C-alpha positions, 0 to 999 in steps of 0.5 A: 210676120216680117222677115226682119222681125223673125230674124231678130226673134231667132237671133235673141233666142239663140243668145238666150240659149247660149247664155243659159247653157253657160250659166248651167255648165258654169253652175255644174263646174262650181258644184264639182269644186270641193273647197277644203277648210284652211288648216289652223294652228292650235292656240299656244299658251305661256304655260306649256311645259315642252320639257316634261314630255321625256320624263314619262315617255315610252321607250323608243325602239332604239332604246328598247333595242339597247336594253336588250343588247346590253342585257345580252352582253351582261347576262351572256349568250345563254339567253334566248329569244322569248318567242322561242323559249322553252320553260327551261330557257332564260330570256328577257320577257319584257322591257318598258320605261321605269318611272322616275322617282316623283321627288326627282321628277318634280325637282326637274319639272318645277325647280329646274333641276336636273332630269332624273336618269332615264331608265328601263325596267326589264323582267327576265325569266331564268329558266336555265338556272340551278334554281330558276326564278324570275328577276327584275333589273333596272338598266340605265342610263338611256339611251346608252346603258352602262349599268343594271341593278337587281330590284327584285328583293327591293320590289317584292320582298324576296325572290320571285319563284319561277312558277309565278311567271306569266305564261309565254306565248311559246309555253301556250304553243307548247301546250296545245301541241302536247294536247293535240299530238299526245292527248287527242290522239287517244280518242280519235273516234269520239272526236270525229264522230261527236265533235267533228274534230278533223285535226284543225276545228278545235282550239283551246281556252285556258282557266286561270289560276293554273292550279289549287295552291302555291306552286301548281302549274296545271291549267284546266283547257277547254275546247271550242270549235274553231272556224276561220272568221268566227269567235271561238268563244261562243262555241264550247263543245263540252270537253275539258282537259287538265294539264300539268305543265309544271315540269321544265321539260314538256316531255313530262307534262301530262293530263290529269283528269278529263271533263265531259258532260259533267263527268270526270275521267282519268284520261281521254283514253278512258273516254274513248273506251267508254264511248266505244262501249256504248256507255258514254252519253254524248251531245253531238256538236255540228260545226258552226256555220261561216255566217252564223250567230257568232259571226261579225260580218254584216247581216245585210248590205252595207248602206249609208254611214252612220253619223260622224263628227267632223272638225271643219278646223284644225284641232285645238291641241297638238301632240308633241311625242308624248306630250299633249298640248291644248289651250287648257290642258297639258299632259303626257301620256305612256302606255305600260306593257302591263297596265296599259294607258296612263297619264302624267303631269296633268295640268289645267291652265299650267297648274298641276292637277295630278301627277298620275292617273293609271289603270291598275288592274282588270279582274273578271271572276267567272261562275259555271258548272264545268271546271275550266269556267268555275276556276276562272279568275282573270287579272288582265294586267298579267297578259298585258293591257298595254301589250294587248292593245291593237291598232284603232280603227278610224271612224269606229273606235276613234272619230275619223279625224283623231290624232293616231299614235303608234306604240312600241313594245317589247314583251314576250319576244326578243324584238321590238313590236309596233302597235300601229295606231293603238292610242287615239287623241281627239276632241269630242263634242258631247251633244249636250251643254256644259252649261246654259240658261234661258232667262225670261224673269225680269230681263230676257237673255240666253247663255250657254256652252256646248260641252266638249272634251279632250280624249285619250283613248286606248283598247285593250283586246285581251282574249274575248273581251275589249276594254275601251280606256278613256281619259276625258279632260273638259273646259271646266277643269274636270277630268274623267276616267272611264272603261267600256267593256265589250267583245265576246262573252265567255261561255260554258257548255250547257249541260241541260240540267236545271242547275246550269241556269244557276250560272247564266242564261242560255245564249246558243245551241247548248251554249251557257253565257257564264255569269261574271264580275268585272272590277277595275282598279285606278290610281289617282296620284293627285296634287290639289294646289300643291303636294300637301292635301287633306281628305275632306268628306261632306254630307248633308243631314235634315235638322228640325228647326222652328220657323223664326217668324212662325215658331209654332211651325217646324221646318226639316232643314238640310245642313252640312256635316263636314269631317277631316278624315285624318287617317288612312283607316278612316278614308278606307271605304269597303263596298259595305260602307256608306261613302260620303256623297262629297269627298275631296282632297283639299289644299291648305290654299284657299280661293277667293272666298276663303274655302280650301281649294279642292278636287272632288272624287266621284265614282261611277259604279254600281254596288260592288261584289267582292270575293268573300274575305275567307277565300284563299284568294282574296289577299292577293285581290284586296284592293277589290274590298274597297270602292275608295281608299286614300293613302299617303303616297309612297314609292314602294306602293306604286302598284296595287296588284301584281303580274305574278298573282294570276299564276300564284293568287294564294301567296301574294308578295304584296297585299294592297290591304296592307297599304292601309295602316292608319298613317296620317293623312294631314298635309301629305302627299296623297293617292286616291285609289278607285274601284269601279265594277259591274255584275254581268249576266250574259243574255241573248243580246250579248251575242255576237258582241257585248254592246258598250252601252250600259257597261261603262264605269269610272270616276270623275275628278271635279274642281271643288272651290278649286277656282274662283269661279267656273273656268269655262266662262272664258271659253271662246265658244261660249254663247250669249245674247239678249233680246233685241240683238240679232243672234244670227250675227257672228259677232253676237253669236259664235254658233251663228258662224257654223254655216260659213265653216260648213261651206268647206270640207275638212282634210280627211286622211285616207283610211288605212289599217295595220292592226291585223 
């Protein structure tokens, strides 16, 4: 070969190699470059009301501290920190926002009047007084309080007896100390050889109410194996003690009875004597293993993450203090110590739909053949649906890009508690069209809109159960409230007899998953096109009619029935009565087609089960009789339950059933009260935790002739294209822009968690 040709060939080869190397290196460098999505500010709208947030905002740490300092000065140095308070001490139990009267709030929001005074409601335990009692004091104005007034009689019809007070953590600790130091030493041989007790391997769970009649304060305490990292709730050992702790001096507390394997004993000393004498039938309980059935540790090596929802652009909402603003919705959220998450002044495109939507109570009623479990009726507001909210975990409890909001509480201790990230707010793609149609008759086109919701969420971890509370706001003006139940089930020791299976299924070795009911009560203070509303029930009946074109043939034709429910008694639907398929609150305003503007109330709940009316506990739980009630709104009927009922369920100072007194519902400010519930028969798949799938209940508020058409038709994400159009163009179909959005990586916050 000619040397010159060879040289040229070699040079060209080297140039080609260098060029290819450059291209490859450049591509690798480009692949390592991460293009982050550009942030976009949420769209602002002229109907946003930025001044509304402060009216319903939770008290700030500074306000909470100012109230406690003011009360200490006014009530004297005898107050002690609730975290260390004995029953004979006086302490500030809780401080939270005192909601303003609705009339004053609306005068400010709607008519530009002065804002009502910002006030706090403080609950004080006066255990050190000659006549111990619980008092409720309104303190204001904030942030610099100068007055307080006692509202106990106004709110409860008289003084609140001291035995009705919720249990302080200090009292609970003292109860366990008494059991460990005074009672358990009476049976050392039995506890060590049968229950493997070494001083730390047992823990208590309480039954409530605490007794069998008004004035009692005696608690059945079930003992459960306690191993770090495991839920104690799945490890009953069969031993239960009835502790009388009614005396203000813990020295006077005493165990009244002991229960073990279906038999009752005077005390643990008798149990020990019979065990040593060989007269006691026992079931030896080994300690649970750290990676056993009750562990939430993964059973396999962690692998790839499950699907997650990411927003390539900034969210279409903003959170300003307690005010949430989106292009469609505005509302203020709050977090009550006892009631938990709640939303106020809810507006769609600037028009108020609801003044208040809130949780009122969460009730569970258990059945079993052990005294601790058969006595249990948990009223969770007493323990604090808000106080027991815990930090939410990004990517699990909420979408990873959710807005996490810290909450401040003052309850059960004298200092302000931070609940980091206890509320999350996010936009959620529902994975379903809100509406769609594919037309092929005469003309060919497609139109639709992906469903999404603006969600505010909180989770209450009350003992064994975790309740996930959601309020969802949709682009068509609908508002949904729902709760999912998860966490550990409550269990009892399985004695082995056939009778035990009347109360549940076996879910572990000598473990009975105890049957129970869940009931949740919600308050819906709706203002449908104003405060003057009516209750309308509509349904359908089939009527026979002769076909006009062929009279010898008859048709069964559905036609509407319509009734205005004029009085409260007509709008109280117990579980045994038939709820109209359409029930809505209507305004005297009409839409473009002459129909009353309204909002329909739908309940998502199985058929309810309520405690029998003849029960001496039923009156305190009387809200549970009804799936739906509509009453006149009254400031003195602001709550359907009370934190004092848990420890005195037999003599309620106020009963929800008394709200229903046949008053007129015609053109009044109305409140709808909704009960959603379900039956839970625990089964093997509830171990280690109950799944949220299948435990969702709640309500839906849906516009009913409130608008002239579906307002979601104005959503910017609406899709429409016809045959012949290029649906792959962004200018034709906004969904076609998705690949461009996916070319960037969302700005994700680093993961952190401070909730443990």
